[in-house]
N, C-alpha and C positions, 0 to 999 in steps of 0.2 A: 504493500500500500504506500502511495506517495503522501507527502505532507498535505497537498491540496485535496486529494481523495479522502484522507482521514478527517479533515475538517468538515467536508461536505457530508460525509457519512454521520458524523457526530451530530450535526445540526438537523439532519433529516430524522434521526432517531429521537431527538428531543421533542419533536412535534407529537408523535404517537404516545409518548409516556407522560406528557405534560399534566393531564388531569390527575394521575396517580401521584406524581411528584408534588403537585400543589396540595393535594389532600394530606400527604405526609408532612409537608411544610407546616400546614395548619395545625396538625397534631403536635409537631415538635414545638410550636409556639405556645400551644395550650398546656403542654406537659413537658416543661424543661427538665434538663438533667438535675437530679437530686444533689449530686456532688459535682459542681461545675469544675471545669478544667480549661486550660488554654492549649493543651497539646493532645492531638488526636493522631494515633499511630495505627495505620491500616496494614494488617498482615493477613496472608491467606489462611494460615493455620499454625499449629504448634507441632507439626510432624518432625520427626528426627531428621536432621540435616544441617549442613553448615550454614545455610542462609537463615534458618530458624534460630540457631545459636547466635548468629550475628544480630538478628532482630532483637533478641533478648538483651544482648550487650548494649545496644543502642538505648533501649528502654531504661536500663540501669544507669546509663550516663546522665539521663535527665529525670530520674525518679523524684528529685526534689520539686519538680514541676507537677507532680501528681498526674502523669499522663494517663489517658484512656486508650487501651489497646483494643482494637476492634478486629476480631477474626471473622472471616466471611466465607470460607470454603470448607466443605466437608472434609474432615481429616481422614487420613488413612490409618494412622496409628496414634497420633497425639502424644508421641513419646517424649517430647521436650516441653510439655505443658508446665512442668515444675519450674522451668527456668524463668517463667514469667510470674511466679508466685513471689513477688518482691514487695517489700514495704512501700506503700504509696503508689504502686502501680495497679491500676484497676483494669479489669478485663470485661469486655462485652462480646460474647460469642453469638454471632447472628446467623451462623451457617444453616441452622435448621429452618430459619425463616426465609432466607434470601437465596440459598443455593438449591433451587428447585425450579427447573425449566417449565413444569406444568403450571406453576403459580408465579410466573415471572413478574406479574403486576405487583406482587408483594415486595419484590426487589426494588421496583420503581418507587413504591411507597416509602421504603426505608431510606432511599436516597434523599427524599424530601425531609424526613425526620432528622437524619444526621446533618444535612445542610442547615436546617433551622437551629439545631443545637450549636453547631460550629459558629454560625454567624452571630448568635447571641452571646458568645463567649467573649471575654475581655482579651484582646491581643492574641487571637488564635493562630496556631501554626498547625498545618496538616502535613503528615509524612506518610509515604507509601512505600512499602518494601515488596515490590513485584506482586501486588494484589490488584486484581482486576477491579474490585469494588472501589479502590482509590481513584482510578481513572473515571469511574462512573459518577463519583461524588463531585469531583472538582469543577465540572461545568456548571454546577448549581451554586457555587460559592461566590461571594463578593470578590472583585478583582484585586482588592488590596490585601487579601489574606495570603500569606506565603504558603505555597504548596511545594514540598520538597520530595523528590523521587529518588529511590535507591535502585540501581541497576546492577545485576550480577551477570546476566546472560544476554548475548546478542539476539537470542531467539525472540525477545520481546520487542525488538526495535521496529519491526514492521507494523506492530499494533500501536505502540506508544507514540509514534511520530505524529499521529493525529491529535495529540493533546499537548504538544510542546509549547503552544502559545499560552497554555494555562499553568505551566509548571515553572515555578520561580527558579529553582535550582535542580540540576540532575547530578546525582552523586554516582560515580562508577567505582566498583570495588577492584577493578584492574585497569591498568593503563591501556591495555589492548582494547578493552571495551570503550574507553573514552575515545580512542582513535577511530574505532568503528562508527561511533555516533557522529563524530565530526566529518568522517567520510560520507556518511549517509546525508548529512546536511548539505555537503557540497554537491552531491548528486541530485538533490532535490531543490537546489537553489534557495535554501532556507535563508531568511533575512539575517544579516550579520549579528544582530544583538543577541540571537539565541546561542551563538557559539560561546559567549561569555558565561552562560549559565551551566556549562558542563564542567564538572570537577572530579577529581580523583581523591579518595580517602582510603588509606591502607586499612585492611581489617586487622583485628587484634586476636591474640590468644594468650592464655596464661603461660608463663615460663616456669616449668616444673624444675625441681632439683635434678641435677644431672647424675645419672648412674650408668656407667658403661657395662653392658651385659656381654657375656661370653657363652652363647648357646652351642650345644654340641652339633646341631645342624642349623642351617639357615632358616630362621623363622620369618615367614612371609605372611602378612595379614592384609585383608581387605576390610575396611570399615566404611559403612555407608548404607544407603537404601538399595533395595532391589529393583529400582526403576529401570526402564529400558535403556535410557541414555548411558547408564553405568556399564552395560554389557558384561555383567558379572559371569555370564556363561563362558566368556573367554578366559577369565581367571580360573574357572573350574577346568577348562580344557588345558591350560598351562599346567595346572596341578596334576592332572591325569597323565600328561605326557612326561613330566619329570618323575612321577611315581613309576611309570613304566620303564624309564631309563635307569631307575635305581639310584637317583641322585640324592645326596644328603640335604634334603629340604623338607620343611613341613608348612602346610598352608592352614590358615584360620580365617574364618569369616565372622564379622560382627555386624549384624543388621538383618533386616527381614528378607534375606535372599532365598528363603525356602519357596517363595512364589516363583522363582526363576530356575532354581537348581533342585533336582531330585537328590536330596542329601543322602539317600540310601545307596546311591551309586558311588559315593565318595567316602567310604569308611576310613580312608587314610587322611581325611581332613577334619578339622575341628569346627563345629558350627555353634556359635554362642547365641544365635538369635538376636532379638532386639536387646540391646544393653542400655538400660535407662539409669542405672546406678553409676554415678561419676567415678567412684572409687574402683569399681570393677572395670570400667572402660580404661581408666588410667593404668591399671595393672596390665591389661592386654597391650596397651601401647608401649609401656615401659619394657616389657619382656619380649618385644618383637625386634627384628632387625630391619625389615623392609616393609614399606607400604606399597602395595601394587594396585594400580588403577588402569583400567582399559577403556575409559569412557570415550564415547563418540564426540561429546562436547562438554565443556565445563566453564565455570567462571574461575575462581580460585577456591577450591574446596577448603573449608575450614580444617578438615582432617589433615590436609597437606601441611598447613601452618603448624598444627599441633604436633605432628610427627617430626617436623623440622625442629621444633622446640625440644623434643625428646632426644634429638641427635640421631635420628634414623635416616635410612636411605629411602629416597622416593624413586620408584620406577613407574613411569606413567606414559601413556600416549601423549604425543606432543600436540595437544589440542588447546584451542582458546587461550586462556590466560596462563596455562601451565608453564610454557617456555619463558614467560616473563620472570619466573621465580626459580625455575630449575634449568641450570646450564649443564648440558650433557658432559659427564665425566668429572665435573667439579663439585656439584652438590646434589647430584642425582643422575639417573640414566633415563633417556627418552626413547620411546618406541616411535619410530618414524613411519612405520607401515600404516596403511590406511585400510586395506582389506582385512577381514577377520582372520583368515588363515595366516597372513603375514604378521598380524599382531601377536598371534599365539607363538609362532616360530621365533620372532624377535624377542618376545618376553622370555622364552626359555633360554635363549642365548645370553641375554643380559643377566639373568639370575645365575646362570652358570659362571659368568664372569666374576660375580661376587663370591661364589663358592670357591673358585680357583684363586682368588686374590683377597683374602681376609683383610689385608692392610687397606685396600681400596675402600672396603666397607667402613672401616674405622675412620679414614680420612674424610670421606664424604659425610659421615654422621657428625663429626666434630665441626666441619664447615657449616653444615645446616644449623647446628646449634648456635653458632656465632651470628649467622644471618638472622635467625629468629629473634635473638636478644636485641639486635640492632633495629629491626624493622617492625616487629609485631607487638611491642610493648603497649599496654593499655592506656597509658597517660596521654599520648599523642592522639590516639583514637578518640577518646572522650573529649579532648579539647576541640578537635575538628568538628565533631558532631554537635557539640554545644554551640559552636559558632554558627552552624547551619540551622539549628532548631530553636535556640533560645533568643527571645527578644524581650527587652525590658519594657518597651512601650510601643505604641503604634508608630511613634516617630523614630524608633530604633529597631528596625527589622533585623533578622539574622544576617550575618555577614560571612563572606568568604574572602580570604586574603587577595585572591586574584580576580574577584568578580566586581562588576560595577553594580550600582543600585538601580538596575533597569526594571521599571515596573512592568507588570504583565500587560500584554497588548489586549 
């Protein structure tokens, strides 16, 4: 979708939904929020995943503002809901009401309700972390209300370009994604003022105590969801091939991969299932040697940052934002193949390299630890997000060091 097409589509849709939105607006005016807030954070869900953890970190950075977190999409596992159970962070889970195509008019109604609540708030700020409902809300807000978007994946760009005139600031979690957005703007002849609204903020992770492990065999782990983009079946194929070759390596999986892999066919692997206990997950990470990813596309997975902080080797397909952080042979190993058979073969070869050269594993792990300490500390992360989201008065909106105070068009 082009920028022009997106704006036209948005305006046409607004005509059909208008009566329901107006009714919701009236309801929101008659029944205001019982606990007013100035910060409204729109997230899809609390499912396990790096973006969810990142969303919870952002909420923690501004919890003194008593933000309201709005969930809008039916969760698959809700495994990270506990991360949002923070003091002064309130949660409104609307998915049962608005994530139903058969009763989509209810979704329209709640757009009006939320818009009324936001517009009645003192110095409101609206933030969206790859949540469709965020884009559906912002056309109904006053133009002076800052609307800040967080982008992790370029797969959203074809949709979100239709809303960029309503978005005050766009935050990218990788530099490559920022470059992709600017390239999209050039291809669509987007007005110059929108370029200044695009920013990059590094994600954060906790830096654990360092403990060098010496496993009798190479311990390889996958940590993440069993979603199609992760291509976990390729990791299982690598494990099977290395097992057949009799190589000294052991594979573990932490996540809901049972929907993708028939675990009964892999008795030589360890399957932890969904790990929601932080201490248990940290133990798995600490006692591993390698994080293996075979994703078709990624932003920068939080698990990559976490495993770098633990001083582990990252072996991953060279997709999306991964090469921005992993340099082949220096702080990880990259799989360059794009076809699935090639990914499996190259994955086996790279893991054999680590088996044959234990010193390489140690060097890469130590280097990763140094990078994580330097780049992923939480102080800078919170400072940048507070600049983006906290405003002291209507006359003092959120600021970015490199952005001008361009009002929304």
